[in-house]
VONU-986565 format. One record per residue (C-alpha): residue number from 1; x, y, z. Coordinates in nm, 4 decimals, padded with zeros to 6 digits. Layout:
BEGIN
TORPA	NUM	X	Y	Z
...
//
This chain:
BEGIN
TORPA	1	-05.6749	10.8589	-03.0483
TORPA	2	-05.6465	11.2266	-02.9639
TORPA	3	-05.3074	11.1707	-02.7957
TORPA	4	-05.1455	11.1377	-03.1460
TORPA	5	-05.2573	11.4856	-03.2494
TORPA	6	-05.0668	11.8017	-03.1842
TORPA	7	-05.1599	12.0069	-02.8776
TORPA	8	-05.2974	12.2943	-03.0883
TORPA	9	-05.5405	12.0609	-03.2715
TORPA	10	-05.6492	11.8989	-02.9470
TORPA	11	-05.7163	12.2387	-02.7824
TORPA	12	-05.9147	12.3464	-03.0868
TORPA	13	-06.1323	12.0357	-03.0862
TORPA	14	-06.2008	12.0810	-02.7144
TORPA	15	-06.2976	12.4443	-02.7570
TORPA	16	-06.5235	12.3504	-03.0553
TORPA	17	-06.6953	12.0748	-02.8453
TORPA	18	-06.7360	12.3136	-02.5487
TORPA	19	-06.8917	12.5811	-02.7835
TORPA	20	-07.1259	12.3247	-02.9337
TORPA	21	-07.2484	12.2112	-02.5892
TORPA	22	-07.3186	12.5750	-02.4860
TORPA	23	-07.5110	12.6357	-02.8147
TORPA	24	-07.7193	12.3102	-02.7744
TORPA	25	-07.8185	12.3473	-02.4163
TORPA	26	-08.1326	12.5443	-02.3291
TORPA	27	-08.0570	12.5324	-01.9550
TORPA	28	-07.9148	12.8415	-01.7965
TORPA	29	-07.8102	12.9394	-01.4441
TORPA	30	-07.9054	13.2768	-01.3076
TORPA	31	-07.6910	13.4238	-01.0365
TORPA	32	-07.7771	13.7831	-00.9645
TORPA	33	-07.7459	13.9609	-01.3052
TORPA	34	-07.5212	13.6914	-01.4500
TORPA	35	-07.6610	13.4290	-01.6931
TORPA	36	-07.4370	13.1120	-01.7422
TORPA	37	-07.5222	12.8267	-01.9887
TORPA	38	-07.5235	12.4768	-01.8393
TORPA	39	-07.3075	12.2204	-02.0190
TORPA	40	-07.4419	11.9059	-01.8321
TORPA	41	-07.6825	11.8510	-01.5479
TORPA	42	-07.7479	11.5434	-01.3376
TORPA	43	-07.9565	11.4567	-01.0204
TORPA	44	-07.7209	11.6261	-00.7608
TORPA	45	-07.5040	11.8631	-00.9680
TORPA	46	-07.4235	12.0417	-01.2868
TORPA	47	-07.1208	12.1374	-01.5060
TORPA	48	-07.0636	12.4971	-01.6321
TORPA	49	-06.7871	12.6398	-01.8487
TORPA	50	-06.4966	12.7131	-01.6161
TORPA	51	-06.3604	13.0082	-01.8233
TORPA	52	-06.6722	13.2144	-01.8102
TORPA	53	-06.7756	13.1397	-01.4551
TORPA	54	-06.6840	13.2544	-01.1045
TORPA	55	-06.6550	12.9887	-00.8209
TORPA	56	-07.0214	12.9352	-00.7387
TORPA	57	-07.1662	12.8875	-00.3829
TORPA	58	-07.5104	12.9623	-00.2509
TORPA	59	-07.8535	12.9849	-00.3999
TORPA	60	-07.8910	12.9600	-00.7850
TORPA	61	-08.1846	12.9611	-01.0227
TORPA	62	-08.1974	12.7147	-01.3235
TORPA	63	-08.4033	12.8191	-01.6273
TORPA	64	-08.5028	12.6124	-01.9302
TORPA	65	-08.5383	12.8893	-02.1828
TORPA	66	-08.7804	13.1278	-02.0103
TORPA	67	-08.9239	12.8722	-01.7758
TORPA	68	-08.8006	12.8710	-01.4157
TORPA	69	-08.7504	12.4969	-01.3456
TORPA	70	-08.5630	12.4715	-01.0145
TORPA	71	-08.3852	12.6589	-00.7363
TORPA	72	-08.0664	12.4876	-00.5993
TORPA	73	-07.8262	12.5380	-00.3188
TORPA	74	-07.4642	12.4837	-00.4334
TORPA	75	-07.2343	12.3714	-00.1582
TORPA	76	-06.9197	12.2823	-00.3456
TORPA	77	-06.7699	12.3608	-00.6879
TORPA	78	-06.4375	12.2183	-00.8383
TORPA	79	-06.2738	12.2680	-01.1743
TORPA	80	-06.2062	11.9516	-01.3854
TORPA	81	-06.0991	11.9520	-01.7540
TORPA	82	-06.2221	12.3094	-01.8134
TORPA	83	-06.5564	12.2530	-01.6528
TORPA	84	-06.6788	12.3894	-01.3185
TORPA	85	-06.8526	12.1014	-01.1449
TORPA	86	-07.1119	12.2175	-00.8848
TORPA	87	-07.2608	11.9855	-00.6249
TORPA	88	-07.6082	12.0563	-00.4835
TORPA	89	-07.7206	12.0289	-00.1120
TORPA	90	-08.0753	12.0594	-00.2330
TORPA	91	-08.2572	12.1163	-00.5533
TORPA	92	-08.6245	12.2232	-00.5339
TORPA	93	-08.8333	12.2030	-00.8437
TORPA	94	-09.0487	12.5044	-00.9088
TORPA	95	-09.4183	12.4331	-00.9311
TORPA	96	-09.6251	12.5932	-01.2141
TORPA	97	-09.9314	12.6461	-00.9851
TORPA	98	-09.9817	12.7146	-00.6210
TORPA	99	-10.0033	12.4352	-00.3724
TORPA	100	-10.3565	12.3500	-00.2376
TORPA	101	-10.4148	12.3923	00.1402
TORPA	102	-10.7090	12.1563	00.1424
TORPA	103	-10.7945	11.8027	00.0267
TORPA	104	-10.9816	11.7849	-00.2971
TORPA	105	-11.2572	11.5274	-00.3206
TORPA	106	-11.1891	11.3005	-00.6206
TORPA	107	-11.5658	11.2396	-00.6590
TORPA	108	-11.6592	11.6090	-00.6559
TORPA	109	-11.8376	11.7400	-00.9739
TORPA	110	-11.6236	11.9112	-01.2267
TORPA	111	-11.8800	12.1802	-01.2963
TORPA	112	-12.2403	12.2786	-01.2078
TORPA	113	-12.5344	12.3099	-01.4463
TORPA	114	-12.7676	12.5923	-01.4120
TORPA	115	-13.1409	12.5442	-01.3472
TORPA	116	-13.2577	12.7130	-01.6685
//
């Protein structure tokens, strides 16, 4: 249906849609000092705005607001329809607490009562 509209109106609609996606998304990519909003994210990749982004490769950090949620290794990035599509080699989720280096007994008491 958009093919019947003039090119200027199609460009304006695409820009408005991209601006709305940036505003709605809480996900951000941190690369050095640069912070880039994420348009879409899936299991092994993400999409960024191609106009405001350099060609990404290497280690990136992904934040949801102020929470660090994952660290990913980008191996390839291509530009499609005004979006920079980044593919991950690995994506490690960040734990909120340190990993245990021992096995916890499931039947262990939760707390101890004093003798008084």
